[in-house]
C-alpha positions in Angstrom: 12.2 -11.9 -3.6 10.6 -12.7 -6.8 8.1 -15.0 -5.1 6.8 -12.1 -2.9 6.6 -10.0 -5.9 4.6 -12.6 -7.6 2.2 -12.8 -4.8 1.8 -8.9 -4.8 0.9 -9.0 -8.4 -1.6 -11.9 -7.8 -3.1 -10.2 -4.9 -3.3 -6.9 -6.8 -5.0 -8.4 -9.8 -7.5 -10.2 -7.6 -8.3 -7.0 -5.7 -8.8 -5.1 -8.9 -11.2 -7.8 -10.0 -13.1 -7.7 -6.7 -13.5 -3.8 -6.7 -14.4 -3.6 -10.4 -17.0 -6.2 -10.3 -20.4 -4.6 -9.5 -21.4 -1.7 -7.2 -19.8 -0.7 -4.1 -21.8 -1.0 -0.9 -23.8 2.0 0.4 -23.6 0.8 4.1 -21.6 -1.2 6.4 -23.0 -4.7 7.2 -20.5 -5.6 9.7 -17.0 -5.4 11.3 -14.1 -8.0 10.8 -11.4 -7.9 13.4 -8.1 -9.7 12.8 -4.8 -9.7 14.8 -2.2 -7.8 12.8 0.3 -10.8 13.5 -2.2 -13.3 12.0 -2.9 -11.0 9.0 0.8 -10.5 8.3 1.7 -14.1 8.5 -1.1 -15.2 6.3 -0.4 -12.7 3.7 3.3 -13.1 3.8 2.9 -17.0 3.5 0.8 -16.2 0.3 -2.5 -17.6 1.7 -4.6 -16.5 -1.1 -7.8 -18.1 0.2 -7.3 -15.9 3.4 -6.7 -12.8 1.3 -9.7 -13.6 -1.0 -12.0 -13.9 2.0 -11.0 -10.6 3.5 -11.1 -8.9 0.1 -14.7 -10.3 -0.3 -15.7 -8.9 3.1 -14.4 -5.5 2.2 -16.2 -5.7 -1.1 -19.4 -6.3 0.6 -18.8 -3.2 2.9 -17.4 -4.7 6.1 -14.9 -2.7 8.1 -11.6 -4.5 8.6 -9.8 -3.7 11.9 -6.3 -4.9 12.3 -5.8 -5.2 16.1 -2.4 -4.2 17.5 -1.1 -3.0 13.9 0.5 0.1 15.6 2.5 0.5 18.6 0.8 2.3 21.7 3.3 5.2 21.2 2.3 5.7 17.5 -1.3 5.3 18.6 -1.1 7.9 21.2 0.8 10.3 18.9 -1.9 10.0 16.3 -4.6 10.8 18.8 -2.7 13.8 20.2 -2.0 15.1 16.8 -5.7 14.8 15.7 -6.9 16.6 18.8 -4.2 19.4 18.2 -5.3 19.6 14.5 -9.1 20.1 15.4 -8.4 22.4 18.3 -6.3 24.6 16.1 -9.0 25.1 13.6 -11.9 27.4 13.9 -15.3 25.7 13.5 -16.8 25.7 10.0 -19.9 24.3 11.0 -21.9 27.5 11.3 
């Protein structure tokens, strides 16, 4: 358990350095898609280079998509709840 905690601290420290160094992007130059299983495996194994690569892409403004991170049931519930939320609110555009 201590090993995972140490990795979390290492990843967090690196992320804090990435986001505090320089300006944040004003637009999205691209999209990076990763299978959730690959992402989870690499992070859980402590692959710092993998994490650093993704962190740098996020810092540059890329959108990170974790494919198959949520079950189909949860995804459908999120979509349904979102539609219900917007349908239950009067338009404030005008």
